N, C-alpha and C positions, 0 to 999 in steps of 0.2 A: 504493500499498499502506500502511495505516496502521497504525503500531507504538505501542502502549498503554505510556505511561512507567510505567519499572519492571518490563516483562514481557521476561524472555530469548525472543529470536525463535532459528528456525532448532532444528538438533541438537546443533550442538558441545557447549552447556553440561552435555548430557547425561552426556558422558564423565566429569564432575567427580564426586565425593565428594557425599552429601547436605550434608556442611557444608561444603564449596566452595559449593555450588550458594547454600546458606543466604547465607551471608556475601556474595557476589557481589551480594545481591537487594538486600542493604543498601547498595549504593553506589549506589541509586538516590535522586533528589530525593523521589520519590513511590512506596515500594516496594509491590508489589502482596502486599496483607494475603492475599490469599486462598492464592497462591504460597507466605507464611512461613508459613501455618498449618499448610498442607498437610505441609511440609517437616517442620513439626515431629512432626506427628503419623505420618509415616513412621519415626521413629526417630531420636534425634540422638546421637551421639558426643558428649558436653559436653566432654570432654576434647579432642578432638581440633579441636571448635570455638573452646574457648578457646586453643587453642593458636595455631593460622590466625591468629586476631582479634590475637593480642597479636603475631605475628609484621609481620603488617598496620596494625598501629598504630589498629584499627579498631575496641578496646573499649568505648569509650563510646558510638560511634553503633551498634553491634550492640546492647548494652544498650538504648538508645531506641527502638531500632526492634522490640525482643522484648518491650518491657513493654504488659502488658496484654496479652500471647497465652496466656493461660496457664501458663507457665513458670516462676511464682514459687518455687513449692513444690520444684523440682529442685536438686539440690545442686550442679549443674551451673553453674545459673543464679546461686546465690552467689558461686560463685568467678570468675564473670563479672563480678560486681556489684564484686567487691573490686578484680579487675584495672583496672574502670574508672575509680575512686574513684582509684585511684593513679596511673592516665593522667591523668586530669584536675590534682591537683597536681603533675604534673610539668608539666603545660602553662602551667599558673597562673605557673610558675617559670619555665620558659622565656620566656615573656613578661616578666616582667619583667627578666630579661638581657638581652632582646632591647632593650628601652626603654632601658636604662641604657649598654645599647653604642650604640646612634644617637646617643643624648645626648652621649657621651663624644667620638663620632668628631664629631657637628657642631661641638661646641666644638674641636675642632684643625682645623674647615676641611674638611670631608670629608663629603661626600652619599653615602649609602649607597640604594642599591635593593634592595627586596625581594624575593627571587626564589623560584620554588616554595612553596612552606606559608606562608611566611610572609608574602607578597605577596597570594598567596589567602586568607588567613584576615582579611583587613583589606580584600576588595573582592568575593570568591564567597560569601563566608560570613557568618554573623551575628555571630560572635566568633570570638575567636583562641582559645578551646579546643574551637570547631567542628570546626577542620580537624587532627586530631592530627597530631604529626610530631616527628620525633627529632633535627632540627638546626637551627640557621639560617643559609640562607643568604644572603650581602651581596654584589649587585656594585657594583663600587668601580671608577672612570676607573684606569686601567691606569697612571698617572703616581702615584697614589695609594696605590695597592694594596699594596704592599711598605712604605711609611709607618703606614697602617692596621696592619699586620699585627703591626709591632714595636709600636706604640703599644701594642696591646691586651697586648702582654705584659707592659706595665707593671700590668696592670689584671686579674693572676688567670689571664690567658689563656696556656697552653703547651703546644707541640706534645707529642704522643706520642713517644715515642722510637723508636718502629719506623716511625710515617707521618710523622715530623717533618725526613725529608732533602729540603732544598730541591733535589740534583741531581735526585731521582725527579720532580719537578717541574715541571722545565724544559719548558717548551711546553704543559702543561697549564693547563685554563681557573678552578682554582684553587690558592690557596699552600697549604703542609700543613695540615691543618684541624688547629683550636685547642681546647683543652677547660678547663674552669673548674675552679679547684681546690677551690672550694666547690659546685659540684652537678655534678650528671652533664650536662652541658650540652655541644653538639659547634658550633663556628661555624667556617663555610666563608670564606674572604675570595677572592669571585672577580674575575679582572679580563676575563674573557671569560664567553660564555653558555656557549659547546664548547669540547671540547679542540681544541688546534690540528689535529689528523691529521682532523675532521670533514668530510666533501664539502658540506656545504651554504653555498650561496650566498647569503649574508646578511653582515652586518659589526654587531659588539655597537652599535656607532656607531647604526645604527637602532633598536635598542631604547630607548637613550638618546633618541635624537629624538621619539620618541612614547612615552614616558613620562607615565605621570600622576601629578599629586599628591593624595592624599587627608588629610583629617585626622581623626584619632582621638582621642578625648578631650582634644583640645586641640593635639597633636602632628601637625605636615604628616609625611607621610611619601610617599616615592618609590616608584612600584610600575609594573612592566610594562603598557601596552595590552594591553585584553582578547583580542586577535585574537595578540598574542606569545603570553599567556601561555599558551592553548589550542595554538599552536603548540611552543611550549615542554613543554609536559605531554605532545605524541604523540610530537614526538620525542625525547624525556629518555625515553621508557617504550620507543617501539621501535628508538633506536639506542642509549644509552648505557647503556640495562639490556638491551638484547637481546631484550624483551617476556618476560623470566624474573622478573623482581621489581618488586614497588609496583604490581601491578598494580591493586588496590584500590581505592589512593589516587590512582592516574588514573585509573580509571574515573570516582569520585567526584568527580574534579575536574572531569572533561569535562560532568558534568552542572551542578554550580555553574556552571560560564564561563557555560555557553552558556544557562542559565534566568535567570528574572526579568526583568531589561533585554533588549528584542531583541536580538540575536546576528549578526554580519556573517557569515554563513555562508559569502555568496560573497567577500566581501574575505578572509575566512581560506581558502579553497579556491585564490585568485587568487593567495595570499603563498605556500600551500604548494608551488605546481606553481611559480612564481617564482623560489623555493626550492632547488628538488631534494629537497622532504622530502615528496612528492607520498606515495610507498609507504609510509613512515613514518606520516604520518598517516592514510592510508587503514586500516593492520591495526589502530591503535589505536583507532579510531570504530567499525571493524567490529567488533571483538572486543568491546569494551565494549557495543555494542547487543547483540551474542548475549548475553553470559552478564550483564548487567547492567541490560538492557534501556535503556541511554541513547538519548535522543529524537536521532534523528543524521537528517538529511534525505536521501530518495536519489539526490537528483540530487548531492549534495554527492558522496557518495560514491562515483558512478558516474564523476565527474570527475576522481577522485584513481586512479581502479583501474588496475593495471599492466593489460597487454596479453596476460591469458593467459586458458584457458579455465574456467568454473566449475568442473567438475570437479579443478581444480589448485587452483582457492581454495578449494574445499570440503577438499580432503587437509590443505592448508597451516593452515587454520582449526583443524581439528580439531589439528594437532600444536600450533599456540600455544596454542591453549586449553588443553592437556594440559600445558604447560609452566609454565603461567602460576605454580602453588604449586609448593614442594618436597614438601609431603604427595603430590601427588597421582604418577599414573604416565609421569613423565616420559621423554624421547626417552636410550635407554641409552648414544647413544656422542655423544661431545663433537665429533668430527668428523664425523657426520652431522647433529648440531644446528646444526651452524655451515653445512652446506651449504643446510637447509632454510628456514635465516634469510635466506642469500642467494636462493634462489630465492623468496621472498616479498619481498624490498625491491628483488629487481631492480636491480644496482647499477650493470650496464650500458645498461639502458635509463633509470634514473634521472640518468647522469652521473655516478655515484660513484668512479670508477675505482678506485683500487686500496686506498683506505679502506676499512678495517672497523673494530668497535667492540672486538673484543677485542686490537686492537694496542694499544690504550690502556691496560689490563688487563695484559699482560706488559709494555708500559713500567715502569708501576708496581711491579709485581712483582718484576723483573728488573734493575731500573735498578741494582743492586748487584752485581750476577752474573750470569753470561751463563747462557740458560736452559738446562737440561740435555736431550738428546734421547734419547727411551726407546727403545728398541729392542725389539719384539717378534718372536718367534719365528714359523714359520709356524703352527702349531696352535691361537696365543692371535688369532691376526690371522687365521683361518677363521674362528676361533669369533666375532670381533667384527662381520665381515663377517655372519655369519649371523643375531646378534641385531638389526642392523642392517635387513637383510633383512625378518625377523618384523616387525619395527616396520612398517616400509612396509607390508608384508601388510597388517596391522590398518587403517593410517590406511586405505588402499583400500578396505579392506572396508566402514569408518564410511562412506566418502564415498558408496558405494553406496545406502545405505539411504534410502528415502521422505523426504522432507522434509515434513511436517504443515501443511495451512494455507497461508497466502498470504505464507509466511517466505523466498522466495527472495530474496537479494542481490543488489543489485547487484555 
């Protein structure tokens, strides 16, 4: 099967609104211009599109992809241009803060590895502004992390009162977030790649061993290996974010990492399986291909796929796609959402034991007070079950729809 770059496949993306489909099209390295034109001709709610793009930090990229598409006279387009300009200015400020922070840490003998957006901006993208982000993530060696956090507090970085309780971050993969007093910048000092509760068989030391040095404007920076960047993108989205937010950036990062220089897909798939991250990588890549047209080899998906029938995979895919954005028709039940996530990630088959991503959130939110138990009466419980069954019935009906063309996925 040949899949055109920038062209969504299958039927799951049809469950998204026109605005959501249009947004995800722009995550592709080479979007399908005809599909973008068609979406625009179908009619777009510009207020909703701008809101989605703002939430996903996609405004400058969306503006770039829509330029020349006959939208310049739309009032919503003008609003998008304003938001995009603001985003670029914020990115320039964030980059300057990053450079100052790296120089300061280096002066104190502390090496920092650029994670996620910051690392990708200097490797997978043409410029820092080409990879919009909301914060800076730096990986510091465990023995230096606390010292780096304390030193930065002498440079105008302060923890937020609510988020700055060290007790709640014990065992977490980063210290309490820091915010700069003169700019709307957030900085996270990591001493691990993932929180201590994760079930994956790898060590942060492996990231340091295979890290690369890149030179940008005369400044040497440390970034993860490309295979590790792809792995971290997939796991961060499917595990840390439970496939519920950050989708546009994750899908665009997948495209950026794998295009340009040849990407070692075989080595990536081997590393994913070896580290018990196969299902997380499978779902991130499959959905990226479905809604953003990301180019992912069939054999890679097949090698990562958990052992359940395609009808089950299609049902789960529809659920995951519907839950990508807050604006879409999400699953009405938290309990059911967690069970469907488990069905997709297959913790038992993956060797994950009892570890679940929401355990981390609960620990951070309820570190200072025990989690209260909510009692539901019989009527409320029956109503919740009915709503959940209705949602599942809708997924099943969608799964029975014929798939056009040759878009059957492995």
